[in-house]
C-alpha positions as CSV (number, residue, x, y, z in Angstrom):
1,V,91.7,88.2,75.7
2,A,87.9,88.4,76.4
3,A,87.2,85.8,73.7
4,L,89.3,83.2,75.5
5,G,87.5,83.3,78.9
6,E,87.4,84.8,81.9
7,R,90.8,83.0,83.1
8,A,92.8,84.2,80.1
9,V,95.6,86.5,81.0
10,V,98.5,88.5,78.9
11,C,102.0,87.5,79.2
12,L,103.4,91.2,78.1
13,D,106.9,91.1,76.2
14,T,108.8,94.1,76.5
15,G,110.7,92.8,73.4
16,H,107.7,92.7,71.3
17,H,105.9,96.0,71.0
18,A,105.7,99.1,68.3
19,P,108.4,101.5,68.7
20,G,107.3,104.6,70.8
21,T,104.7,102.2,72.4
22,N,103.5,103.6,76.0
23,I,104.0,100.2,77.6
24,E,103.4,101.7,81.2
25,F,99.8,102.8,79.8
26,I,99.5,99.3,78.6
27,V,100.3,97.9,81.7
28,A,98.0,100.1,83.8
29,Q,95.1,99.2,81.6
30,L,95.8,95.5,82.2
31,L,96.0,95.4,85.4
32,R,92.5,97.4,85.8
33,L,91.1,94.8,83.6
34,G,92.7,91.8,85.8
35,K,94.2,90.6,82.9
36,L,97.9,91.0,83.0
37,G,99.7,87.5,84.0
38,S,103.1,88.2,83.5
39,F,106.1,89.6,81.9
40,D,108.7,88.2,79.3
41,F,111.4,91.2,80.2
42,N,114.0,92.0,77.8
43,S,115.2,95.3,75.8
44,R,114.8,95.1,71.9
45,F,116.7,98.2,70.8
46,Y,118.7,96.6,68.2
47,A,117.1,93.5,67.9
48,D,114.5,91.2,69.5
49,D,115.3,90.2,73.2
50,D,119.0,91.0,72.9
51,L,119.6,93.5,75.4
52,I,119.6,92.9,79.2
53,V,116.5,94.4,80.6
54,G,116.8,98.0,81.7
55,A,120.2,98.5,80.1
56,A,119.0,101.1,77.9
57,D,116.3,102.7,79.4
58,P,116.2,101.8,82.9
59,F,113.5,104.8,83.6
60,Q,111.0,102.8,81.5
61,L,111.6,99.8,83.7
62,F,111.1,102.1,86.5
63,R,107.8,103.2,85.3
64,I,106.7,99.8,84.4
65,M,107.3,98.5,87.9
66,F,105.7,101.8,89.4
67,E,102.5,101.0,87.4
68,V,102.7,97.2,88.5
69,I,103.0,98.1,92.2
70,R,100.1,100.6,92.0
71,G,97.9,98.4,90.2
72,G,98.1,95.6,92.9
73,G,100.4,93.2,90.6
74,F,103.3,92.9,92.8
75,G,103.6,91.4,96.3
76,P,103.7,87.8,97.7
77,Q,100.5,85.9,97.7
78,E,99.8,86.3,101.3
79,S,100.1,90.3,100.9
80,G,96.7,89.8,99.0
81,A,97.9,91.6,95.9
82,P,94.8,91.3,93.7
83,N,96.6,90.5,90.7
84,N,99.8,88.9,91.5
85,V,102.0,89.1,88.4
86,A,104.9,87.0,87.4
87,L,108.1,88.4,86.3
88,M,110.5,86.6,83.9
89,L,113.3,87.1,81.8
90,D,113.2,86.2,78.0
91,Q,116.5,86.7,76.5
92,C,118.8,85.8,74.2
93,H,122.5,87.0,75.3
94,N,124.5,87.5,72.1
95,I,127.7,89.2,73.4
96,E,128.1,88.9,76.8
97,D,127.9,85.5,78.9
98,K,124.7,84.3,79.4
99,V,124.4,83.6,83.2
100,P,126.4,87.0,84.3
101,G,123.7,88.9,81.6
102,Q,120.6,86.9,83.4
103,I,122.1,87.9,86.9
104,R,122.4,91.6,85.7
105,S,119.1,91.6,84.6
106,V,117.5,90.0,87.7
107,L,119.5,92.9,89.6
108,N,118.2,95.6,87.3
109,V,114.5,94.4,87.9
110,Q,115.3,94.3,91.7
111,E,116.6,97.9,92.0
112,M,113.9,99.1,89.6
113,T,111.2,97.7,91.8
114,A,112.6,98.9,95.1
115,R,113.0,102.4,93.5
116,A,109.5,102.2,92.6
117,L,108.3,100.9,95.9
118,L,110.1,104.1,97.1
119,V,107.6,106.8,95.1
120,D,105.9,108.9,97.7
121,G,102.2,108.1,96.7
122,P,100.3,110.9,99.2
123,A,103.0,113.3,97.6
124,L,102.2,112.3,94.2
125,T,98.3,112.2,94.5
126,A,98.9,115.9,96.2
127,A,100.6,117.1,93.1
128,Q,98.5,115.2,90.7
129,E,95.4,116.7,92.0
130,A,96.9,120.2,91.9
131,G,97.9,119.7,88.2
132,D,101.2,120.5,89.1
133,V,103.4,118.4,86.6
134,L,106.7,119.4,88.0
135,A,105.9,118.4,91.4
136,A,104.6,114.9,90.4
137,N,107.8,114.7,88.1
138,A,109.9,115.7,91.4
139,V,108.4,112.9,93.3
140,F,109.1,110.1,90.5
141,M,112.7,111.5,90.3
142,D,113.6,111.3,93.9
143,A,112.4,107.6,93.9
144,F,114.3,106.9,90.8
145,Y,117.4,108.5,91.6
146,T,117.6,107.0,95.1
147,D,120.5,104.6,95.3
148,V,119.1,101.2,96.6
149,R,121.8,98.7,95.9
150,R,123.2,98.8,99.6
151,D,119.6,98.0,101.0
152,L,119.2,95.2,98.5
153,A,122.6,93.9,99.3
154,G,121.6,93.6,103.1
155,W,118.1,92.4,101.8
156,R,119.9,89.4,99.9
157,E,122.0,88.7,103.0
158,E,119.0,88.3,105.7
159,R,117.9,85.5,103.2
160,G,121.3,84.0,103.3
161,L,122.1,84.8,99.7
162,P,125.2,86.8,98.4
163,A,125.3,90.5,99.0
164,D,126.6,90.4,95.6
165,P,125.5,88.0,93.2
166,M,127.7,89.2,90.4
167,A,130.7,88.8,92.4
168,A,129.8,85.5,94.1
169,Y,129.3,84.1,90.4
170,L,132.4,85.1,89.1
171,A,134.0,83.8,92.2
172,S,132.6,80.5,91.9
173,G,134.4,79.2,88.8
174,Y,131.2,78.1,87.5
175,Q,131.8,80.1,84.1
176,E,135.3,78.7,83.5
177,Q,133.8,75.2,84.1
178,I,131.0,75.7,81.9
179,V,133.3,77.2,79.0
180,A,135.6,74.2,79.8
181,D,133.0,71.5,79.5
182,R,131.6,73.1,76.0
183,V,134.1,72.1,73.7
184,G,132.5,71.8,70.5
185,G,128.9,72.8,71.8
186,A,127.0,75.5,71.4
187,R,125.5,78.2,73.4
188,I,121.8,77.9,74.8
189,T,119.3,80.3,75.8
190,V,118.7,80.6,79.6
191,G,115.3,81.3,81.1
192,V,115.1,82.5,84.4
193,F,111.5,83.0,86.5
194,L,112.0,86.0,89.2
195,V,110.9,85.6,92.6
196,M,111.0,88.5,94.9
197,T,109.4,88.1,98.4
């Protein structure tokens, strides 16, 4: 990245990394250097890009979002986040319908972001400084196991959005319409840009 100039940043694709790679460490380092520009979120446990993000390993998505938040990469522009990172989806749904698959991915990212925001920073720092691994883990797990779905439903309603996006989509009849309109056609890949303010 450095060879490309000061303004060059990295798009981190969670479906294109070596197995066993510590993605959170890469996220933290890129944020520290001010070089993380965006994510292409997906999961690649049986092929590239095929799984809904967070479907197989929601804890990894939680850890990634924790590092993004901790490193100043999350928040609206007016919040002064120094390294505001774009969150995007890059997926090719082969089994589930594409639009519901994308909706599920967005909901997963929202849920893990909300949980990561709940990590008790002072308690985590105290545990780390004391070298208390179990206490630090407990702080993380308390946030990870918090059910944020009801709060997120209220957050959506406050913005004039459906509390349950999946139910709203299924009730809209749009899926049936596009299936009927696709006679003789082929599936396409749908890209989604996530905006959370």
